[in-house]
C-alpha positions as CSV (number, residue, x, y, z in Angstrom):
1,M,34.1,29.9,5.5
2,R,31.3,28.9,3.0
3,T,31.6,25.6,2.4
4,L,31.6,25.4,6.4
5,G,27.8,27.3,6.3
6,F,27.0,25.1,3.8
7,L,27.8,21.8,5.4
8,A,26.1,23.3,8.4
9,L,22.7,24.4,6.8
10,C,23.1,20.0,5.2
11,L,23.2,18.7,9.1
12,V,20.1,21.5,10.7
13,A,18.3,20.1,6.6
14,L,18.6,16.5,7.5
15,N,18.1,17.0,11.3
16,A,14.7,18.4,10.7
17,D,13.1,14.9,10.4
18,A,9.2,14.9,12.0
19,A,7.6,10.9,12.2
20,R,7.3,9.6,9.6
21,L,5.6,6.6,8.1
22,H,6.7,3.0,7.8
23,L,4.4,0.4,6.0
24,K,5.0,-2.9,6.2
25,G,3.2,-6.0,5.8
26,Q,2.7,-9.1,3.3
27,V,1.4,-9.5,0.0
28,T,-0.3,-13.3,0.1
29,D,-3.2,-15.4,-1.6
30,A,-7.0,-14.2,-1.3
31,I,-8.0,-17.8,-0.9
32,T,-5.3,-19.5,0.8
33,R,-3.3,-17.4,2.5
34,T,0.1,-18.4,1.2
35,P,2.9,-15.1,1.1
36,I,2.8,-14.4,-3.0
37,A,7.1,-13.9,-3.3
38,K,7.5,-11.4,-6.1
39,A,4.9,-9.4,-5.8
40,L,5.9,-6.1,-7.0
41,V,5.0,-3.4,-5.9
42,R,4.6,0.4,-6.5
43,V,4.4,3.5,-4.2
44,Y,3.5,6.5,-6.2
45,R,3.8,10.0,-4.3
46,D,1.5,12.2,-5.4
47,G,1.0,10.6,-8.0
48,V,4.3,9.9,-9.5
49,K,6.2,6.6,-9.3
50,V,9.1,7.2,-7.1
51,Q,9.3,3.6,-6.0
52,A,9.2,-0.2,-7.5
53,F,10.2,-3.4,-5.7
54,E,9.0,-7.6,-5.4
55,T,8.5,-8.7,-2.2
56,N,10.8,-11.1,-0.6
57,G,10.5,-14.7,-0.3
58,S,8.2,-14.3,2.1
59,G,5.6,-12.2,0.4
60,R,6.9,-8.9,3.1
61,Y,7.2,-5.6,2.0
62,D,8.8,-2.2,3.5
63,V,8.4,1.2,2.7
64,V,8.7,4.4,5.0
65,L,6.0,7.1,3.4
66,D,7.8,11.0,3.9
67,N,5.3,13.3,4.3
68,S,2.6,15.5,2.8
69,A,1.9,14.0,-0.3
70,D,-0.8,11.5,-1.2
71,Y,0.7,7.9,-2.3
72,V,-1.3,4.9,-3.4
73,I,0.5,2.0,-3.3
74,R,-0.1,-0.8,-5.7
75,F,0.1,-4.6,-5.4
76,S,0.2,-6.9,-8.3
77,S,1.7,-10.6,-9.7
78,P,1.2,-12.2,-12.6
79,G,-2.2,-13.5,-13.5
80,R,-3.7,-11.8,-10.2
81,V,-5.4,-8.9,-10.1
82,T,-3.4,-5.7,-9.8
83,K,-5.0,-3.6,-6.2
84,C,-3.9,-0.9,-4.1
85,F,-4.0,1.8,-1.8
86,G,-3.7,5.3,-0.5
87,I,-2.3,7.1,2.4
88,D,-2.5,11.2,2.8
89,T,0.6,11.9,4.9
90,H,-0.2,15.6,4.9
91,G,-0.1,17.6,8.5
92,P,0.8,19.1,11.1
93,E,3.9,17.8,11.5
94,W,6.5,18.5,14.9
95,A,10.3,19.7,14.5
96,D,13.1,17.7,14.9
97,D,9.9,15.0,15.7
98,R,12.3,11.5,14.1
99,N,10.1,9.4,14.9
100,V,9.0,6.5,12.8
101,T,5.0,4.5,13.4
102,P,5.6,1.4,12.0
103,V,2.0,-0.4,10.4
104,E,1.7,-4.2,9.4
105,V,-0.1,-4.2,6.2
106,E,-1.6,-7.1,4.1
107,M,-2.6,-6.9,1.2
108,T,-4.5,-9.8,-0.7
109,L,-4.8,-10.3,-4.4
110,F,-6.6,-13.6,-6.2
111,E,-6.0,-14.9,-9.5
112,R,-8.3,-13.3,-12.5
113,V,-10.6,-14.9,-14.2
114,E,-11.1,-15.1,-18.0
115,G,-14.4,-13.2,-18.9
116,L,-15.1,-10.9,-16.2
117,D,-14.5,-7.8,-15.8
118,L,-12.5,-6.7,-12.5
119,S,-11.5,-3.3,-13.4
120,F,-13.5,-2.3,-9.9
121,F,-10.2,-3.3,-8.2
122,D,-7.9,-0.4,-9.5
123,M,-9.3,2.1,-7.4
124,P,-8.3,1.9,-3.9
125,M,-9.4,-1.0,-1.7
126,G,-8.8,1.1,1.1
127,L,-8.1,4.9,1.7
128,A,-5.8,6.3,5.2
129,R,-4.7,9.3,6.4
130,F,-1.5,9.5,8.6
131,T,-0.8,12.7,11.1
132,P,2.7,12.9,11.7
133,M,2.4,14.7,14.7
134,T,0.9,11.8,16.1
135,G,1.9,9.5,13.7
136,F,-1.7,8.1,13.7
137,L,-3.3,6.3,10.8
138,S,-6.9,5.9,11.0
139,W,-8.3,4.2,7.6
140,N,-11.5,5.9,6.1
141,K,-14.7,3.9,7.2
142,T,-17.0,5.6,5.8
143,Y,-15.0,5.0,2.1
144,E,-14.8,1.4,2.2
145,E,-18.7,1.3,3.7
146,R,-19.2,2.6,0.3
147,I,-16.7,0.1,-1.9
148,Q,-17.1,-3.2,0.3
149,P,-20.3,-4.5,-0.8
150,E,-19.1,-4.2,-4.3
151,A,-15.7,-5.7,-3.8
152,A,-17.2,-8.6,-1.9
153,R,-20.1,-9.3,-4.8
154,L,-17.0,-9.8,-7.4
155,Y,-15.0,-11.4,-5.0
156,A,-18.0,-15.0,-4.8
157,E,-17.8,-14.0,-8.1
158,V,-13.9,-14.9,-8.5
159,R,-14.8,-18.1,-5.8
160,L,-17.4,-19.0,-7.7
161,R,-15.8,-19.8,-11.1
162,L,-12.6,-20.2,-10.1
163,D,-14.3,-23.5,-8.5
164,Q,-16.6,-24.1,-11.1
165,A,-13.4,-25.3,-13.1
166,V,-11.6,-27.0,-11.0
167,A,-15.3,-29.1,-11.1
168,K,-14.5,-29.1,-14.4
169,H,-11.4,-30.3,-14.7
170,P,-10.5,-31.6,-11.0
C-alpha cells in the first residue's frame, strides 16, 4: 500500500508541469550567415552548468528550460568569440499547464582577432524574461540599448581587421 501511495504521488508530481520555454535556433557565422556545425552550446541554470551539447550539421540547437531559474546560454566554437544571452524563467504558473512555448533565437559568432580585446562579449548579448503563466518572452530593450554601441564598435573593428588581413594575404 505504501508503494502505491508513493507511485501515485510521483504521478501527481509528473502531472504538475507548467508552461516551459523551448529555445531553438541556429548558430551562424556573423559575416557569411553560414551555419556553424558542432558549435558548443552550454546551458547554465542558476550559475551551474546543467547541459552541454554541439549544434547539428546545420548549426541548429534545441533546449527546453525549466521554470523558476536564471539561465545563461553560452555558444562557442574554436577560433571564434564566445557569446551568450540570459533568460529569467521565474514567475507565476498555471497548475497542470503542459504548454511549451517555442522561441527561435539565432546566435552569430565571429572570428577572434589577435591583439584585440573582445572580452566585452563575455557579457550576455541579450537578457530576456519568460513568464510561465502567459508563455510570453520579452527581451530587455534598455539593456540592449546600453550594450549595443560597444558591441557594434567592437564588431566594426573586427571586420576592419579581418578585411585588412585578407587584403595583405589575398
